[in-house]
N, C-alpha and C positions, 0 to 999 in steps of 0.2 A: 306726960303728954307732950306731943310735938306739934308744931304748926307746919302744915304743908307749905312748901315754898316754890316747888316746881310748877311752872306755868302749864296748864293743860293744852293739849293739842286740839285744834278745830278741824272737824271734817264737815265740809259744806256740800250739801246735796241739792243740786239744781232742780228746777221745775220742768214741766212738759215743754217740749220743743225748744228748750234752751240747751245749755251745755256748761261745762265747768267754767268756760269763759265768762259767764254772767256774774261770777263771784270775783272777778279779777280785781276790781276796785276795792271791795271790802277786804279781800285776802291781803292786799298790800298794806292796808291799815293794821290788820291783825298781826302780820309779820313784823311790822315796825314796832310793835309793843312786846316783841320777843316770843310770840307764840308760833308753834309749828302749825302749818295750814295745809290741808289737802282739799282740792276741789275736783274730784274726778268727773269725767264725762261718761254718761251711761251709753251702752251699746246702741248704735243706730242714730245717735244724735250728735250735734255739734261736730267736732273734728273726727268723730267716729261715725258720721252719717253714711259713709260707704259700706258700713256693716249692717244697714237696715235690711230686714227681710220679714216675710210674713210670720216667721217663727219666733221673732224677738217679742218677748212678752214681759210681764211684770216680774216673773220669776228670773228672767235673764238679768233684769236690773238689780234685783235683790242680791243675786249672785255676784254681780259686778262690785257692789258695795262691800259685801262680805270679803271678797278677794282683796280689796284695798286694805282693809283692816288686817287681814292675815298675812299678806305678803310684805306689807310695810311694818308689821308687828306693832300695831298701834294700840296703846292703852291710855287710860286717863283722858278720854276724849269727850269733848263737848260736841254732840252730834246736832248739826243745824240743818233743818229741812225746809225747803221752800216749795210751796204749792204742791204739785204732784210728788215732789220729793218726800212728802209725808208718807205716802204709800211705801216707797222704797225703803226709807229709814226705819219705819215701823216693822216691816217684814225682816229686815236685816238684823234689827236688834234682838230678835228671837235667837239668832245664832251667835252674835258677838256681843251680847248684853253685858257680859263681864268686863268688856273693854270700854264701856260707855259710862261716864260718870254722871252726865246730865244731858237733857235734850232741849232744843229750841225749835219750835214750829214758827217759821216766818210766814205768816199768812198761808199756812199749809193745811192740807186735809189731815184729819185725825181719825184714821180708820179703825174699825173694830174687826174682830175675827170674821173671816168669810166675805168681806166686802170687796167690791171692785170700784174703780174710779167712777164708772157709770152709776153705780149705786148711790154715790154722793152728790150727784148732780141735782139741781133744783128742777121742779116740774117743767117739762117741755124741752129742757136742754139735751137730754139724751137723744130725743128724736131728731133734734137739729144736728147733733154731732154725727149720728148714723147716716143722715141724709148727705151731709157734707163729705163724709168718707166715701160714700157710693158715687157721688157726682164728681168729686175732685181728687179722690185719693185711690182710685182703682180698686176700691173695696177693702183696702187693707192699711191705708195711711191716713192719719189725721193731718190734713194739709197745714203748711206754715201759715201764720197770720201776721198781718202788720203789727208792729210793736205797739201801736196805739191801742190795740185790744187790751193790753195789760196796763194801760193808763200812762204810757210814756208820751210826752208832748214836746219836750225840748228838741229842737232840730238836731243838735249835736248828738244827743242820746239816741234819737231815731236813726241817725246815720251810722252809728256804732252798732246798734242792736239788729236792725232789719236784715243786713247781709248774713247774720249769724243764726237767725232763726231757721230751724229745719222742720220738715214733716216728722211725724212720730208714728211707729207701728201701732195700729189700732188694738192689737192684741194686749198691749200694756194697759188699755182702758177696760178691757173686758175680762182679763184674768182676775181671779179672786185671791186674796191673801189667805194664808192658813191661819194658824193661831196668832192672835196679837194680844200679848199679855205683858211682856217684859218692859216695853216702852212706856206703858201706863204706870209702871212702878218707879220710873226714874224721876228725879227732881226735874220739873218741866217749866219752862217759860213759853207762853204763846204770845207772839207779837201780832196783833190784829192791825192790819193796814186799812185805813179809811181815807177816802178822798175828802176834800174840803167840805163836801156836803154830808159827810158821815156815811157814805155808801161803801160797803165792803165788796170786794171782788168775789170772795168765797163765802160759803154759808158758815157763819160763826156760831151757830146755835150750840154745837157740841162744846166749843171752848167756853162759851158763856155759861152753859149748864155746869161744867166742871168747876168754873171759878166761883160759882154760887153754892157749891156743894160742901164747902168747908174743908176741902182737901188742902192741907198745909204744904203738900208737895208740888202744888200747882200755882203759878202766877199768871195773870192775864195783863199784858201791857198793850197799850195802843200807840199808834203812830199815824199821824196825818200824812199819808204818802200813797203813791200808787201801789198796785200789786207788786210791781217789780221795783220795790224799794231799795234793793241792793244796788240798783243802777241809778235811780233818781234821787235817793236820799242816803248816799254812801256813808257819810259821817254819822248820821243818826243810827243806821243799822250797825255799823262797826262799834259805836259806843254802847249800844244796847247789848250786843254780843259780849263785849268785854265785861259789862255789868253782870250779865247772866253768868259768866264764867267765874266772876269774883264771888258770887254767892257760894260756890263750892271751894274755890281756891283758899278762902280764908277759914274754912272749917277746921275744927279741932279734931285731930285724929287721936283716938284712945288706944 
């Protein structure tokens, strides 16, 4: 028996209307601990906002992520997904699952086969989103929001985040995933972010259900933080990701 010693690589998938930039602070902490880190920006968002079009959909973003794994030849990866990134990472894992050792959902959606972003919205929110897209997004864009929408309150954080938030093609919300199976088979940590009043930004019912199912492959961790915890609680998030990776790093290989 040998003990694995090589530190795994992190791939950080950003949420809706964000970009790879949103992981900058956390990525710096992970690299300081000797990990390789990739934080790609999905087509039409962040520094790739100029590529936005009506044709950019969820499948585009899944292919973006798959391409990063394939072109960078990444293996032994801890795949971290924030918010909407749960859709992208779950879809991509069907293709590159052999390259992923474990997954972390950071306040992220946990889709099942055939679901879209809109399917996972609480009652009433889908109608509000569609209305906003029609009124403010020319019928095909989810407009940018002020960073306070994601629970950011610090003036310095707001000043950093707000200029970087971009609109997002609505097709990414309406497209449905194909089969989602392999991501559910991976060792998983779900980090549920709750504000000081215990209110979560996302619907955590699916994560709570799985945590109560007796699934030894799944752990639910909580963090008193905003939805954009990678910005507002950088040290906490980095520490939790390192701890999640350690669950696998210290495993005995037979």
